[in-house]
N, C-alpha and C positions, 0 to 999 in steps of 0.2 A: 470287247474287241480282242483282248489278249488271247482268248481261247478260240477264236474263230478260225475256220479253215480257209485256205486260199480261195476255194470256190465260193464260200460265203462272202468273203471280202469283195470278190469280183462282182457279186450281185447287187452291191450297194449302188443306188441310183446315181446317175451323172449329176443330178441337181444337188447331191450331197458331197461332191468332190470340192475340196478346198484348193484354191490356187496354189501353185508351187511356192510362191513367196508368202510366207506366214507373217510378214511384217505388218504392223498395224492391227486394228481390232478385227475380230472374226466377222466376215461379211455376211449380211443378212441373206444374200442370194444363196449361200450354202445351206440355209435352213429351210427355205421355201416361203412363198409369199404369205400363206395362211398361218405359218408358224413363226413370223418375223419377230414376235416378242419372246421367243424361247432361244436360249443359247445352247450351242452344241457342247456336249461333254465328250472329251477325248481322253482316254484313260492312260495308255502307256505305249511306248514304242514297241512295235511288233514286227519281226522280220520272219519271212518264210523263204527258205532256200529250195533249191532243186530245179532241174531243167524243165519240169512240167509247169512251173509258175512263170507266166509270160507277161505279167502286167505289174506296173509299179505306179501307185497313185498316193497322193496325200489325201487321206480320207477323213471325213467328218461325220460323226454319228449324232443324230438329234436326240434330245431328252428334255423332259419338262423340268426345268431347273429354276422357275420363277421369272420375275420380270428382268429383262435384259439390262435395263438401266441401273436398277438397284444392285445387280450382281457386279456390274462394272465399277460402280462407286465403292462397293465393299472390298474390292481388290481380290475377289475370289472367295476367301473364307472357306476353302475346301469344296467350293461348288464348281470351279472352273478347272479343267484339266486338259491341256493341249497334248495331242498325241500324233506322232508321225507313224503312219502305218505303211511300211515299205514292202513291196513285193518286187523281185527282180523283173525288169522288162526284158524282152527278147534281145534288144540292143545291148543291154548291160551284161548279158551272159558272156559276151566277148567284146567288151568295150575297149577299143584301141587307145593307147597312149596318144595324146594329141601332140603333134610335132609343129613347133613354131620357130621361125628364124628371125633374128634381128641382126642387121648389118650396121656396124657403127660408121660414122662419117670418115671420109678419107683424111688422114692426118696432114699430109703435105700437099701444097699446091703443085699441080701438074704431075703428081705421082701416077705411075702406071697402075691400072686396076685390072683385076681378073674376075670380078663379080658383076653379073647383070641380073636385074630383078624384073619380073614381068608378072604382075598379079600374085598368084600363089606359087609361081615357079621361080626357082633360084638356079642360075646357071653359073658355072665356073670353068674357066679355060686357062690351062697352064701356058704361060708365055713361051712362044717359040716351039711348042711340041708338034704342031701341025696336025693334031688329031681332031681338034674341034672341041666345043664346050661339052661339059657333062652337066646334065640337068636333073633337078630333083623337084618333086611336088610336095608341098606341105599344106596344112590347113590355113596358115597365115604366114606372110612374109613382110617384114618391116624394114624400110631403108633408113638411112642416117637422118632423115628429117622427121621421123616418127617421134612424137612427144611421149613423156612419161604417162600422161593421162590416156593417150591412145593405147599404150601397152596395158594399162590397168583395165580399160574398158573391154579389151579383147581377151585378156588372160586372167587378171586378178578378180574381176567382178564375177566371172563364172565360177571360179574356185570358192569364193566366199559364199555364193548361193548354194553350192553343193554342201558346204559345211552346215549352213543353216537348215538344210533339208535332212541332216542326219548322217552324211557321209564324211569320211576323211578325204583329204585332198592334198596334193603335192605339186609344187612348181620346182623343177630342176633347171638351174642355169648352168650350161656347159659351154666351154669354148677355150681358146688359147689365151694366154696371158695378155692383158691389155685390150680384150675385145669388148669389155663393157658389162661383164656379169654383175659385179657389185653395184654398178650404177643402176642397172635395171631393177635389182631387188631392193636396194637400200637408198640409192641416190647419193648425194654428197655427204660428207661427214657433217653431222648436225652441230650447230653452234647453240650454246645455251640461251642466247638472247635472240635467236632467229625466229621469224614468224612461221611456226611449224605448220599450221593448218593451211596456209596460203601459198606455200612454196611449190612452184610448178615443177621443180626438179625432184620432188619426193618420189621414192621408188614404190614397188609393189607392196612391200611390207607395211610401211606406215599408212598407206592408203587402205589396205585391207583392214588394219586395226581400227581405223576411223569408221569404216562401214560395219564392222562386227559390233562395235559398241553402240552405234546408232540403231542397229537392228535389235540388239538385246534390250535397249531402253524402250523401244516401241512395240515390243511383243505383248501379247495379252498377259494379264496379270497373274493368271493361274500358274505360270511357270517361273521358276527362279533360274536366272541365267548367270553363269560365271565364266569369265574369260581370263586365262592365265597365259603368261609368256615365258618361254625358256630360250636360251641362246647358248650354243656350244660351238667350239671349233675342234677340228681333228687335224693333228699334225704328227707325222711319223707314227701313226696308229695309236696316238694318245688323244683322249677326249678331255677337253677342259671346259668347265662351266664358266662362261663369261659374265654371269650374273652373281657369282659368289665373291665375297670380299677378297679372297686370296687366290682366285682362279683355280678352284679345286679341281683335281683330276677325277674324272668319272669313269665308269665302266659300262659294260653292256650286260643286261640280264634278260632272262626269258620270263615274260609275264603272260600266263595262259597261252603258252605256245608261240608268243610273238616277242621279238627283240625290242627292248626299250632301254633308255639311258638310265643307269643306276646312279643315284646321288646327285641328280641335276635339280636345281631349284626351279620351281614353277610358281611365278609370282603373279598373284591376281591383280588385275587392274580394272578400275571401274569408271575412270574418267580419262579424257584426252590428256589432261595435265599429268596424271600419273603415268600414262604410257610414254609421254614425251620425256619425262624424267628418267624412266627406265631405259628407253631406247637410246637416248643421248649417251648415257653412261656405257651401255653395252657396246655401241658402235665405237666409242672412243677406245675401248679396250681391244676390240677386234682390229683396229688400225695399227696396233703395236706390231703386229706380225705382217710380213709381206703377203699380199693378197694371193700370189700365185703358189704359196707354200701350204695353204690350209684349205680345208673344207669348212664352210660355215653353215650351220643349221639353225634357223629361227623357227620356233613352233608356237602356234596359238592352240591352246587346249580350250575347247568350247564345251562346257558342261551344263546340262539342264536337269533340273529336278522338279518333278510335279508334286502336287499336294499329297499324293499317295506314296511318295518316297521313291518313285521310279527314277533312276539316274541314267542319263545317256551322255557319254563322253566321246568326242571325236576331235581330230587334230588337223589343223591346216599347217603344212610344212613348207618352208622355203629353203632350198638348198643351193648354195653356191659351191660348185665343184672346184677343185684345184685347177690352176691354169695348165693347159696342155702345151708343151713346148719341146723343141728338139735340143738336146744337150749340146750338139755341135754349134747351134746358134747362140745358146745361152753363155757359152764360154766359162762354165763353172769348173772349179777345181777343189780338191781336198774335201772337207766336210760338206761344202755346198754341192759338190758333184755327187757325193754319197746320198745326200738328201734328195737330190734330183732323181737318182735311181729309185729311191723309195717312193717318190711321187709317181714315177713311171709305173712301178709295180701296182700302186693303188689304182691308177687310171686303167691299167690293164685288167685288174680285177673287175672294175665296173664294165669295161668292154666285154669281158668274158660272160658276165651275167646277162648283158643285153643280147649278145650273140646267141647264148644258150636259150633264152626266152624266145628269140625270133625264130629259132630252129624248132619247129613243131615236133620234130622227132626226138629231140633231146629230153631225157627224163630226169637228169640231174642238173640242178642249178647251183653254181658255186657261190651262194650268198655269203658263206663264212670265210671267204678268202680275204675280206677286209672289213674294218669296222663300218665304213660307209655303206657298203652293199648289204651288210647285215641289218643296219638300221632302215634301209630302203626296201626291205623285203615286201612290205605291204604296197609300196608305191610302184614297184616293178613286178608286174605279173600277179599282184595281190588284189585286195578288195578296195583300194583307194582310187579316186579319180586323179589322173596325173597329166601334167603338161611338161614336155621336154622342150625347154627354151634354149635353142642353140644360138650362140653368139659367134659371128665371124667378122673378119677384117677384110676390107676390099682391096688392099694393096697387093700387088703381084708378089712381093717378097714374102707374103704370108699365105701364098697359094696352097702349099702342102698342108699347113695346119687347118686352113679353112675347109679344104676338101675332106680331110679326116673328120672334122666336126660335122659336116653335112652328111657324111656316110653314117656316123653315129646316130644322128637325129633321124635319118631315113630308116635305119634299122630299128630304132626304138619305137617308131610310129607303127611298126607291124606287131608290137607286143599287145596281146589282148588281156587287159585287166578284167576283173570280175567285181565291179563295185557293189557293195552291200552296205545298207545302213547299219549303224551300230546297234547292238542289242541293248535292251534295258537291263541295268544292273541294280542291285539293292544296296550298294555301298558307294559313297562318294570318294573321289580321289582327293587327298589332302593337298590343298593349295596354300602357298605362303602369302599371308596378307602383305599388301604393299608397304604399309608403315613399318612393319617388322623388317621387311627386306631393306627399306631405305635406311633404317637405323644401323643395320649391319654394313650396308654398302658405304656409308660415310666414314667407315674406318680407314678407307684408302683404296686406291685403284688396284692394289695387288701387284705382285711382282711380274716382271717380264718373263714370258714363257721361253725357255731355252730348249732347243731340240735335243731329244734323247740321242746319245751316241749310237751309231749304227755299226754293227759288226760285219 
């Protein structure tokens, strides 16, 4: 399969197409009724690019590999190899970023509101301007009654499925301070003795972790699955690793033409208990800093290795952007004001990238204007599947910030990404074993991060 041409792949019969969800054992329907006792051999992940390739399928190729039951009992033994064969579909050649809006509940009884929601339409009206409401259409809009499970079902589950199919995916939470970004992604600050798996307030990140580990454990045995977590925050253009014992400062490096975080620990987790331990410590450190002053990036690296040594690594990224706010309302002075100016510059850099990508005539995209936009190059206009999750506040006093957020989301939804499945590599990315990380993490929570002086 590795050497087949696009037209050859396209000729594989429909009865040999494996369902998009590769979880559980290989279905006999993919092999054919007369060959039900034979298991499909899938060799390696293969990607073919180019505008002439207009189909993308998860393909299964049959081969005589012995009795299906004995192969399953043997755990593969070099006989079973699962392969994701990806060819870009016509829709993927200009796959738009998905725009989703979540409006938090109104904070005060009887407070005047400026937001009205109707299906996928979100309207906002400035109080007393006499112009009328401004309306925006998105793929999904959630009001203040929406549960965390509803958010996961609409946003998180789709992103997890893309990652299992071989794509990288990103969820970006954007909005003003206090609009609920951290709540959507992470939920409340976890307590060590809390019932982690049954908490209805859990955010997208822990729910995605649970599904990824369930999927990895139920996959066919011929593939070795590894899931690793990393968690960093960006403040004043400095990147800090929240999983390192002393909150180590990291940098940005180019790896095969793509920006990645240099010096960031990627901790492998294999059970829910391991993830809970890591997640609880990581979030306790992120709560040291004011939420509106930092960007938070939580990443799952999903790495699969088949028996022939083919390695495929893709990343599921969750980003909580800094809180957007007006300095006149914040009332900041001195260093706090200077830091607010830096935050404004970072948000402006993100806005410039979104505006440049939305303008089809623009040939230069200023990704390098900030650390965040540089790390999001694949997610904004690149090969990843992306959801822009805009958070707004319904109160009239937040009208300007909510309108600005809706405009950001509306503009981002016009950006055409070009999702491509990850290529097969011959080397594995080194992951930090959980027990080794835990031993170092027990040294202490690390120092509080102080903002760098701004000139």
